[in-house]
C-alpha positions, 0 to 999 in steps of 0.5 A: 827859763820861762815860768809855767803858764798857771793851770786853769780848772773848770767847775768840776775840776774845783769841785773835785779839788774842794772834795779832795782837801776837805771831804764831805760836806755836813748835811744842811741845817733846816730852819726848824733845827735852828736855835736862837743863840743867847750870849751867857758870858759877859763880854771880855773886852770890857768890864760891865762898868759904863763909866767912860772917865774909868777908861780913859784913866786907864787907857791914857791920853788918846784912848 
């Protein structure tokens, strides 16, 4: 038995499928409505200490 040929869609059909899957897009944010992001939480991947020797002791050789 042969495999069926893949279906090719045009742009209108792809747009319809996107609409069916995701629904309507929210309205675009205008430039005057945008705000600058300010990070207030400390990074979680490393503590505030910048002492690299401490990290070499924790991670071991090659870390």
